[in-house]
PDB file with SEQRES, HELIX, SHEET and CRYST1 records, atoms N, CA, C and O in Angstrom:
SEQRES   1 A   65  UNK UNK UNK UNK UNK UNK UNK UNK UNK UNK UNK UNK UNK          
SEQRES   2 A   65  UNK UNK UNK UNK UNK UNK UNK UNK UNK UNK UNK UNK UNK          
SEQRES   3 A   65  UNK UNK UNK UNK UNK UNK UNK UNK UNK UNK UNK UNK UNK          
SEQRES   4 A   65  UNK UNK UNK UNK UNK UNK UNK UNK UNK UNK UNK UNK UNK          
SEQRES   5 A   65  UNK UNK UNK UNK UNK UNK UNK UNK UNK UNK UNK UNK UNK          
HELIX    1 AA1 UNK A    8  UNK A   24  1                                  17    
SHEET    1 AA1 3 UNK A   2  UNK A   3  0                                        
SHEET    2 AA1 3 UNK A  44  UNK A  53 -1                                        
SHEET    3 AA1 3 UNK A  29  UNK A  40 -1                                        
CRYST1    1.000    1.000    1.000  90.00  90.00  90.00 P 1           1          
ATOM      1  N   UNK A   1     161.724  90.440   1.131  1.00  0.00           N  
ATOM      2  CA  UNK A   1     162.075  91.816   1.412  1.00  0.00           C  
ATOM      3  C   UNK A   1     163.269  91.823   2.348  1.00  0.00           C  
ATOM      4  O   UNK A   1     163.413  90.994   3.247  1.00  0.00           O  
ATOM      5  N   UNK A   2     164.125  92.820   2.082  1.00  0.00           N  
ATOM      6  CA  UNK A   2     165.281  93.027   2.972  1.00  0.00           C  
ATOM      7  C   UNK A   2     165.362  94.497   3.311  1.00  0.00           C  
ATOM      8  O   UNK A   2     164.780  95.338   2.627  1.00  0.00           O  
ATOM      9  N   UNK A   3     166.075  94.797   4.355  1.00  0.00           N  
ATOM     10  CA  UNK A   3     166.263  96.212   4.746  1.00  0.00           C  
ATOM     11  C   UNK A   3     167.064  96.926   3.678  1.00  0.00           C  
ATOM     12  O   UNK A   3     167.889  96.325   2.989  1.00  0.00           O  
ATOM     13  N   UNK A   4     166.810  98.213   3.552  1.00  0.00           N  
ATOM     14  CA  UNK A   4     167.504  99.069   2.569  1.00  0.00           C  
ATOM     15  C   UNK A   4     169.011  99.079   2.824  1.00  0.00           C  
ATOM     16  O   UNK A   4     169.802  99.120   1.881  1.00  0.00           O  
ATOM     17  N   UNK A   5     169.419  99.041   4.134  1.00  0.00           N  
ATOM     18  CA  UNK A   5     170.819  99.082   4.448  1.00  0.00           C  
ATOM     19  C   UNK A   5     171.537  97.740   4.490  1.00  0.00           C  
ATOM     20  O   UNK A   5     172.663  97.641   4.977  1.00  0.00           O  
ATOM     21  N   UNK A   6     170.865  96.697   3.969  1.00  0.00           N  
ATOM     22  CA  UNK A   6     171.508  95.391   3.887  1.00  0.00           C  
ATOM     23  C   UNK A   6     172.641  95.436   2.877  1.00  0.00           C  
ATOM     24  O   UNK A   6     172.411  95.835   1.735  1.00  0.00           O  
ATOM     25  N   UNK A   7     173.872  95.038   3.250  1.00  0.00           N  
ATOM     26  CA  UNK A   7     174.954  95.043   2.288  1.00  0.00           C  
ATOM     27  C   UNK A   7     174.727  94.128   1.104  1.00  0.00           C  
ATOM     28  O   UNK A   7     174.116  93.069   1.244  1.00  0.00           O  
ATOM     29  N   UNK A   8     175.218  94.531  -0.074  1.00  0.00           N  
ATOM     30  CA  UNK A   8     175.056  93.672  -1.256  1.00  0.00           C  
ATOM     31  C   UNK A   8     175.780  92.351  -1.065  1.00  0.00           C  
ATOM     32  O   UNK A   8     175.400  91.351  -1.673  1.00  0.00           O  
ATOM     33  N   UNK A   9     176.799  92.325  -0.244  1.00  0.00           N  
ATOM     34  CA  UNK A   9     177.485  91.073   0.014  1.00  0.00           C  
ATOM     35  C   UNK A   9     176.568  90.001   0.622  1.00  0.00           C  
ATOM     36  O   UNK A   9     176.757  88.808   0.384  1.00  0.00           O  
ATOM     37  N   UNK A  10     175.595  90.431   1.393  1.00  0.00           N  
ATOM     38  CA  UNK A  10     174.573  89.545   1.930  1.00  0.00           C  
ATOM     39  C   UNK A  10     173.702  88.974   0.887  1.00  0.00           C  
ATOM     40  O   UNK A  10     173.389  87.784   0.911  1.00  0.00           O  
ATOM     41  N   UNK A  11     173.286  89.825  -0.069  1.00  0.00           N  
ATOM     42  CA  UNK A  11     172.470  89.378  -1.206  1.00  0.00           C  
ATOM     43  C   UNK A  11     173.270  88.386  -2.085  1.00  0.00           C  
ATOM     44  O   UNK A  11     172.721  87.394  -2.566  1.00  0.00           O  
ATOM     45  N   UNK A  12     174.560  88.667  -2.283  1.00  0.00           N  
ATOM     46  CA  UNK A  12     175.430  87.811  -3.034  1.00  0.00           C  
ATOM     47  C   UNK A  12     175.635  86.462  -2.329  1.00  0.00           C  
ATOM     48  O   UNK A  12     175.712  85.417  -2.976  1.00  0.00           O  
ATOM     49  N   UNK A  13     175.717  86.502  -1.036  1.00  0.00           N  
ATOM     50  CA  UNK A  13     175.843  85.267  -0.223  1.00  0.00           C  
ATOM     51  C   UNK A  13     174.567  84.419  -0.355  1.00  0.00           C  
ATOM     52  O   UNK A  13     174.646  83.199  -0.499  1.00  0.00           O  
ATOM     53  N   UNK A  14     173.438  85.042  -0.307  1.00  0.00           N  
ATOM     54  CA  UNK A  14     172.176  84.343  -0.557  1.00  0.00           C  
ATOM     55  C   UNK A  14     172.129  83.668  -1.925  1.00  0.00           C  
ATOM     56  O   UNK A  14     171.749  82.504  -2.053  1.00  0.00           O  
ATOM     57  N   UNK A  15     172.536  84.447  -2.967  1.00  0.00           N  
ATOM     58  CA  UNK A  15     172.549  83.907  -4.311  1.00  0.00           C  
ATOM     59  C   UNK A  15     173.509  82.714  -4.389  1.00  0.00           C  
ATOM     60  O   UNK A  15     173.175  81.683  -4.972  1.00  0.00           O  
ATOM     61  N   UNK A  16     174.704  82.859  -3.800  1.00  0.00           N  
ATOM     62  CA  UNK A  16     175.677  81.788  -3.803  1.00  0.00           C  
ATOM     63  C   UNK A  16     175.189  80.518  -3.071  1.00  0.00           C  
ATOM     64  O   UNK A  16     175.460  79.406  -3.524  1.00  0.00           O  
ATOM     65  N   UNK A  17     174.476  80.680  -1.950  1.00  0.00           N  
ATOM     66  CA  UNK A  17     173.931  79.541  -1.246  1.00  0.00           C  
ATOM     67  C   UNK A  17     172.862  78.829  -2.004  1.00  0.00           C  
ATOM     68  O   UNK A  17     172.799  77.599  -1.996  1.00  0.00           O  
ATOM     69  N   UNK A  18     171.990  79.607  -2.682  1.00  0.00           N  
ATOM     70  CA  UNK A  18     170.942  79.015  -3.537  1.00  0.00           C  
ATOM     71  C   UNK A  18     171.592  78.221  -4.694  1.00  0.00           C  
ATOM     72  O   UNK A  18     171.209  77.089  -4.989  1.00  0.00           O  
ATOM     73  N   UNK A  19     172.584  78.859  -5.329  1.00  0.00           N  
ATOM     74  CA  UNK A  19     173.290  78.196  -6.463  1.00  0.00           C  
ATOM     75  C   UNK A  19     173.987  76.904  -5.994  1.00  0.00           C  
ATOM     76  O   UNK A  19     174.002  75.898  -6.703  1.00  0.00           O  
ATOM     77  N   UNK A  20     174.547  76.960  -4.816  1.00  0.00           N  
ATOM     78  CA  UNK A  20     175.178  75.691  -4.263  1.00  0.00           C  
ATOM     79  C   UNK A  20     174.165  74.619  -4.031  1.00  0.00           C  
ATOM     80  O   UNK A  20     174.412  73.458  -4.356  1.00  0.00           O  
ATOM     81  N   UNK A  21     173.014  74.972  -3.469  1.00  0.00           N  
ATOM     82  CA  UNK A  21     171.937  74.026  -3.193  1.00  0.00           C  
ATOM     83  C   UNK A  21     171.507  73.374  -4.497  1.00  0.00           C  
ATOM     84  O   UNK A  21     171.353  72.155  -4.575  1.00  0.00           O  
ATOM     85  N   UNK A  22     171.315  74.203  -5.524  1.00  0.00           N  
ATOM     86  CA  UNK A  22     170.853  73.691  -6.823  1.00  0.00           C  
ATOM     87  C   UNK A  22     171.908  72.744  -7.434  1.00  0.00           C  
ATOM     88  O   UNK A  22     171.560  71.708  -8.001  1.00  0.00           O  
ATOM     89  N   UNK A  23     173.192  73.108  -7.314  1.00  0.00           N  
ATOM     90  CA  UNK A  23     174.192  72.252  -7.864  1.00  0.00           C  
ATOM     91  C   UNK A  23     174.271  70.914  -7.114  1.00  0.00           C  
ATOM     92  O   UNK A  23     174.568  69.884  -7.718  1.00  0.00           O  
ATOM     93  N   UNK A  24     174.009  70.925  -5.820  1.00  0.00           N  
ATOM     94  CA  UNK A  24     173.993  69.673  -5.002  1.00  0.00           C  
ATOM     95  C   UNK A  24     172.749  68.836  -5.257  1.00  0.00           C  
ATOM     96  O   UNK A  24     172.763  67.630  -5.012  1.00  0.00           O  
ATOM     97  N   UNK A  25     171.656  69.456  -5.750  1.00  0.00           N  
ATOM     98  CA  UNK A  25     170.422  68.757  -5.985  1.00  0.00           C  
ATOM     99  C   UNK A  25     169.988  68.915  -7.417  1.00  0.00           C  
ATOM    100  O   UNK A  25     168.835  69.244  -7.694  1.00  0.00           O  
ATOM    101  N   UNK A  26     170.922  68.678  -8.345  1.00  0.00           N  
ATOM    102  CA  UNK A  26     170.702  68.973  -9.802  1.00  0.00           C  
ATOM    103  C   UNK A  26     169.753  67.998 -10.419  1.00  0.00           C  
ATOM    104  O   UNK A  26     169.353  68.214 -11.563  1.00  0.00           O  
ATOM    105  N   UNK A  27     169.369  66.966  -9.773  1.00  0.00           N  
ATOM    106  CA  UNK A  27     168.360  66.087 -10.396  1.00  0.00           C  
ATOM    107  C   UNK A  27     166.954  66.705 -10.287  1.00  0.00           C  
ATOM    108  O   UNK A  27     166.059  66.398 -11.075  1.00  0.00           O  
ATOM    109  N   UNK A  28     166.787  67.600  -9.268  1.00  0.00           N  
ATOM    110  CA  UNK A  28     165.522  68.250  -9.033  1.00  0.00           C  
ATOM    111  C   UNK A  28     165.459  69.645  -9.523  1.00  0.00           C  
ATOM    112  O   UNK A  28     164.382  70.092  -9.917  1.00  0.00           O  
ATOM    113  N   UNK A  29     166.551  70.379  -9.529  1.00  0.00           N  
ATOM    114  CA  UNK A  29     166.615  71.793  -9.858  1.00  0.00           C  
ATOM    115  C   UNK A  29     167.576  72.016 -10.982  1.00  0.00           C  
ATOM    116  O   UNK A  29     168.573  71.308 -11.120  1.00  0.00           O  
ATOM    117  N   UNK A  30     167.256  73.060 -11.833  1.00  0.00           N  
ATOM    118  CA  UNK A  30     168.037  73.313 -13.031  1.00  0.00           C  
ATOM    119  C   UNK A  30     168.835  74.625 -12.921  1.00  0.00           C  
ATOM    120  O   UNK A  30     170.000  74.669 -13.315  1.00  0.00           O  
ATOM    121  N   UNK A  31     168.220  75.683 -12.393  1.00  0.00           N  
ATOM    122  CA  UNK A  31     168.822  76.991 -12.466  1.00  0.00           C  
ATOM    123  C   UNK A  31     168.167  77.940 -11.431  1.00  0.00           C  
ATOM    124  O   UNK A  31     167.071  77.669 -10.941  1.00  0.00           O  
ATOM    125  N   UNK A  32     168.848  79.041 -11.114  1.00  0.00           N  
ATOM    126  CA  UNK A  32     168.242  79.991 -10.156  1.00  0.00           C  
ATOM    127  C   UNK A  32     168.756  81.437 -10.502  1.00  0.00           C  
ATOM    128  O   UNK A  32     169.729  81.636 -11.229  1.00  0.00           O  
ATOM    129  N   UNK A  33     168.041  82.382  -9.938  1.00  0.00           N  
ATOM    130  CA  UNK A  33     168.450  83.790 -10.083  1.00  0.00           C  
ATOM    131  C   UNK A  33     167.897  84.593  -8.900  1.00  0.00           C  
ATOM    132  O   UNK A  33     166.825  84.304  -8.369  1.00  0.00           O  
ATOM    133  N   UNK A  34     168.681  85.626  -8.503  1.00  0.00           N  
ATOM    134  CA  UNK A  34     168.218  86.574  -7.506  1.00  0.00           C  
ATOM    135  C   UNK A  34     168.318  87.949  -8.108  1.00  0.00           C  
ATOM    136  O   UNK A  34     169.391  88.386  -8.525  1.00  0.00           O  
ATOM    137  N   UNK A  35     167.143  88.658  -8.153  1.00  0.00           N  
ATOM    138  CA  UNK A  35     167.046  89.973  -8.750  1.00  0.00           C  
ATOM    139  C   UNK A  35     166.515  90.971  -7.723  1.00  0.00           C  
ATOM    140  O   UNK A  35     165.695  90.625  -6.872  1.00  0.00           O  
ATOM    141  N   UNK A  36     166.989  92.202  -7.814  1.00  0.00           N  
ATOM    142  CA  UNK A  36     166.389  93.282  -7.012  1.00  0.00           C  
ATOM    143  C   UNK A  36     165.187  93.771  -7.864  1.00  0.00           C  
ATOM    144  O   UNK A  36     165.346  94.224  -8.998  1.00  0.00           O  
ATOM    145  N   UNK A  37     164.004  93.658  -7.274  1.00  0.00           N  
ATOM    146  CA  UNK A  37     162.791  94.041  -7.965  1.00  0.00           C  
ATOM    147  C   UNK A  37     162.459  95.527  -7.891  1.00  0.00           C  
ATOM    148  O   UNK A  37     162.317  96.205  -8.909  1.00  0.00           O  
ATOM    149  N   UNK A  38     162.339  96.016  -6.641  1.00  0.00           N  
ATOM    150  CA  UNK A  38     162.056  97.414  -6.443  1.00  0.00           C  
ATOM    151  C   UNK A  38     162.489  97.872  -5.043  1.00  0.00           C  
ATOM    152  O   UNK A  38     162.745  97.057  -4.156  1.00  0.00           O  
ATOM    153  N   UNK A  39     162.561  99.142  -4.879  1.00  0.00           N  
ATOM    154  CA  UNK A  39     162.866  99.756  -3.621  1.00  0.00           C  
ATOM    155  C   UNK A  39     161.722 100.652  -3.213  1.00  0.00           C  
ATOM    156  O   UNK A  39     161.160 101.377  -4.035  1.00  0.00           O  
ATOM    157  N   UNK A  40     161.376 100.599  -1.924  1.00  0.00           N  
ATOM    158  CA  UNK A  40     160.256 101.407  -1.457  1.00  0.00           C  
ATOM    159  C   UNK A  40     160.788 102.417  -0.428  1.00  0.00           C  
ATOM    160  O   UNK A  40     161.262 102.065   0.652  1.00  0.00           O  
ATOM    161  N   UNK A  41     160.678 103.724  -0.840  1.00  0.00           N  
ATOM    162  CA  UNK A  41     160.896 104.861   0.080  1.00  0.00           C  
ATOM    163  C   UNK A  41     162.272 104.728   0.809  1.00  0.00           C  
ATOM    164  O   UNK A  41     162.403 105.210   1.934  1.00  0.00           O  
ATOM    165  N   UNK A  42     163.255 104.109   0.209  1.00  0.00           N  
ATOM    166  CA  UNK A  42     164.571 103.851   0.773  1.00  0.00           C  
ATOM    167  C   UNK A  42     164.457 103.201   2.156  1.00  0.00           C  
ATOM    168  O   UNK A  42     165.258 103.477   3.050  1.00  0.00           O  
ATOM    169  N   UNK A  43     163.438 102.323   2.321  1.00  0.00           N  
ATOM    170  CA  UNK A  43     163.252 101.551   3.556  1.00  0.00           C  
ATOM    171  C   UNK A  43     163.355 100.042   3.292  1.00  0.00           C  
ATOM    172  O   UNK A  43     163.896  99.300   4.112  1.00  0.00           O  
ATOM    173  N   UNK A  44     162.840  99.600   2.156  1.00  0.00           N  
ATOM    174  CA  UNK A  44     162.727  98.165   1.895  1.00  0.00           C  
ATOM    175  C   UNK A  44     163.187  97.890   0.456  1.00  0.00           C  
ATOM    176  O   UNK A  44     162.925  98.687  -0.445  1.00  0.00           O  
ATOM    177  N   UNK A  45     163.851  96.793   0.254  1.00  0.00           N  
ATOM    178  CA  UNK A  45     164.203  96.300  -1.079  1.00  0.00           C  
ATOM    179  C   UNK A  45     163.491  94.948  -1.273  1.00  0.00           C  
ATOM    180  O   UNK A  45     163.605  94.027  -0.464  1.00  0.00           O  
ATOM    181  N   UNK A  46     162.759  94.886  -2.378  1.00  0.00           N  
ATOM    182  CA  UNK A  46     162.045  93.612  -2.717  1.00  0.00           C  
ATOM    183  C   UNK A  46     162.973  92.826  -3.668  1.00  0.00           C  
ATOM    184  O   UNK A  46     163.493  93.344  -4.657  1.00  0.00           O  
ATOM    185  N   UNK A  47     163.139  91.572  -3.309  1.00  0.00           N  
ATOM    186  CA  UNK A  47     163.926  90.663  -4.143  1.00  0.00           C  
ATOM    187  C   UNK A  47     162.997  89.681  -4.839  1.00  0.00           C  
ATOM    188  O   UNK A  47     161.948  89.307  -4.314  1.00  0.00           O  
ATOM    189  N   UNK A  48     163.410  89.273  -6.034  1.00  0.00           N  
ATOM    190  CA  UNK A  48     162.780  88.150  -6.738  1.00  0.00           C  
ATOM    191  C   UNK A  48     163.782  87.026  -6.673  1.00  0.00           C  
ATOM    192  O   UNK A  48     164.930  87.177  -7.091  1.00  0.00           O  
ATOM    193  N   UNK A  49     163.341  85.882  -6.141  1.00  0.00           N  
ATOM    194  CA  UNK A  49     164.184  84.690  -6.132  1.00  0.00           C  
ATOM    195  C   UNK A  49     163.490  83.663  -6.998  1.00  0.00           C  
ATOM    196  O   UNK A  49     162.399  83.187  -6.685  1.00  0.00           O  
ATOM    197  N   UNK A  50     164.165  83.323  -8.124  1.00  0.00           N  
ATOM    198  CA  UNK A  50     163.586  82.354  -9.093  1.00  0.00           C  
ATOM    199  C   UNK A  50     164.368  81.079  -9.069  1.00  0.00           C  
ATOM    200  O   UNK A  50     165.598  81.107  -9.042  1.00  0.00           O  
ATOM    201  N   UNK A  51     163.685  79.959  -9.079  1.00  0.00           N  
ATOM    202  CA  UNK A  51     164.289  78.660  -9.156  1.00  0.00           C  
ATOM    203  C   UNK A  51     163.595  77.859 -10.231  1.00  0.00           C  
ATOM    204  O   UNK A  51     162.368  77.762 -10.243  1.00  0.00           O  
ATOM    205  N   UNK A  52     164.368  77.282 -11.137  1.00  0.00           N  
ATOM    206  CA  UNK A  52     163.830  76.490 -12.206  1.00  0.00           C  
ATOM    207  C   UNK A  52     163.837  75.012 -11.866  1.00  0.00           C  
ATOM    208  O   UNK A  52     164.894  74.446 -11.586  1.00  0.00           O  
ATOM    209  N   UNK A  53     162.706  74.397 -11.885  1.00  0.00           N  
ATOM    210  CA  UNK A  53     162.613  72.963 -11.597  1.00  0.00           C  
ATOM    211  C   UNK A  53     163.058  72.169 -12.773  1.00  0.00           C  
ATOM    212  O   UNK A  53     162.767  72.540 -13.910  1.00  0.00           O  
ATOM    213  N   UNK A  54     163.779  71.047 -12.539  1.00  0.00           N  
ATOM    214  CA  UNK A  54     164.231  70.165 -13.574  1.00  0.00           C  
ATOM    215  C   UNK A  54     163.045  69.452 -14.171  1.00  0.00           C  
ATOM    216  O   UNK A  54     162.208  68.942 -13.427  1.00  0.00           O  
ATOM    217  N   UNK A  55     162.940  69.396 -15.447  1.00  0.00           N  
ATOM    218  CA  UNK A  55     161.846  68.713 -16.138  1.00  0.00           C  
ATOM    219  C   UNK A  55     162.323  67.364 -16.572  1.00  0.00           C  
ATOM    220  O   UNK A  55     163.237  67.259 -17.390  1.00  0.00           O  
ATOM    221  N   UNK A  56     161.726  66.331 -16.044  1.00  0.00           N  
ATOM    222  CA  UNK A  56     162.092  64.965 -16.446  1.00  0.00           C  
ATOM    223  C   UNK A  56     161.012  64.422 -17.424  1.00  0.00           C  
ATOM    224  O   UNK A  56     159.810  64.473 -17.164  1.00  0.00           O  
ATOM    225  N   UNK A  57     161.499  63.927 -18.507  1.00  0.00           N  
ATOM    226  CA  UNK A  57     160.618  63.378 -19.521  1.00  0.00           C  
ATOM    227  C   UNK A  57     160.646  61.846 -19.394  1.00  0.00           C  
ATOM    228  O   UNK A  57     161.715  61.236 -19.401  1.00  0.00           O  
ATOM    229  N   UNK A  58     159.486  61.251 -19.281  1.00  0.00           N  
ATOM    230  CA  UNK A  58     159.402  59.805 -19.075  1.00  0.00           C  
ATOM    231  C   UNK A  58     159.040  59.174 -20.413  1.00  0.00           C  
ATOM    232  O   UNK A  58     158.221  59.677 -21.182  1.00  0.00           O  
ATOM    233  N   UNK A  59     159.708  58.031 -20.645  1.00  0.00           N  
ATOM    234  CA  UNK A  59     159.391  57.273 -21.861  1.00  0.00           C  
ATOM    235  C   UNK A  59     158.193  56.378 -21.610  1.00  0.00           C  
ATOM    236  O   UNK A  59     157.674  56.331 -20.495  1.00  0.00           O  
ATOM    237  N   UNK A  60     157.756  55.678 -22.626  1.00  0.00           N  
ATOM    238  CA  UNK A  60     156.567  54.832 -22.518  1.00  0.00           C  
ATOM    239  C   UNK A  60     156.710  53.724 -21.487  1.00  0.00           C  
ATOM    240  O   UNK A  60     155.717  53.273 -20.916  1.00  0.00           O  
ATOM    241  N   UNK A  61     157.989  53.265 -21.237  1.00  0.00           N  
ATOM    242  CA  UNK A  61     158.184  52.198 -20.259  1.00  0.00           C  
ATOM    243  C   UNK A  61     158.292  52.696 -18.831  1.00  0.00           C  
ATOM    244  O   UNK A  61     158.523  51.905 -17.917  1.00  0.00           O  
ATOM    245  N   UNK A  62     158.123  54.037 -18.619  1.00  0.00           N  
ATOM    246  CA  UNK A  62     158.184  54.582 -17.259  1.00  0.00           C  
ATOM    247  C   UNK A  62     159.591  54.987 -16.821  1.00  0.00           C  
ATOM    248  O   UNK A  62     159.771  55.485 -15.710  1.00  0.00           O  
ATOM    249  N   UNK A  63     160.577  54.783 -17.670  1.00  0.00           N  
ATOM    250  CA  UNK A  63     161.946  55.109 -17.316  1.00  0.00           C  
ATOM    251  C   UNK A  63     162.205  56.598 -17.585  1.00  0.00           C  
ATOM    252  O   UNK A  63     161.889  57.087 -18.669  1.00  0.00           O  
ATOM    253  N   UNK A  64     162.761  57.305 -16.636  1.00  0.00           N  
ATOM    254  CA  UNK A  64     163.075  58.728 -16.788  1.00  0.00           C  
ATOM    255  C   UNK A  64     164.377  58.916 -17.479  1.00  0.00           C  
ATOM    256  O   UNK A  64     165.187  59.738 -17.052  1.00  0.00           O  
ATOM    257  N   UNK A  65     164.616  58.175 -18.549  1.00  0.00           N  
ATOM    258  CA  UNK A  65     165.922  58.278 -19.247  1.00  0.00           C  
ATOM    259  C   UNK A  65     165.899  59.314 -20.364  1.00  0.00           C  
ATOM    260  O   UNK A  65     166.908  59.518 -21.039  1.00  0.00           O  
TER     261      UNK A  65                                                      
END                                                                             
């Protein structure tokens, strides 16, 4: 949750930082998104922050190739 008067530039900065983290750790993470879910009485904005974990498939010999 963030305050209703939080500038959208702050939300964009959060999205950018999450994207940067994922690109730096791309062996563990695959994708992300930040969405505005709902607003309550012009006091609170609920955000959804989604991060997709990288799926590694292992072969029979235990190699993650």
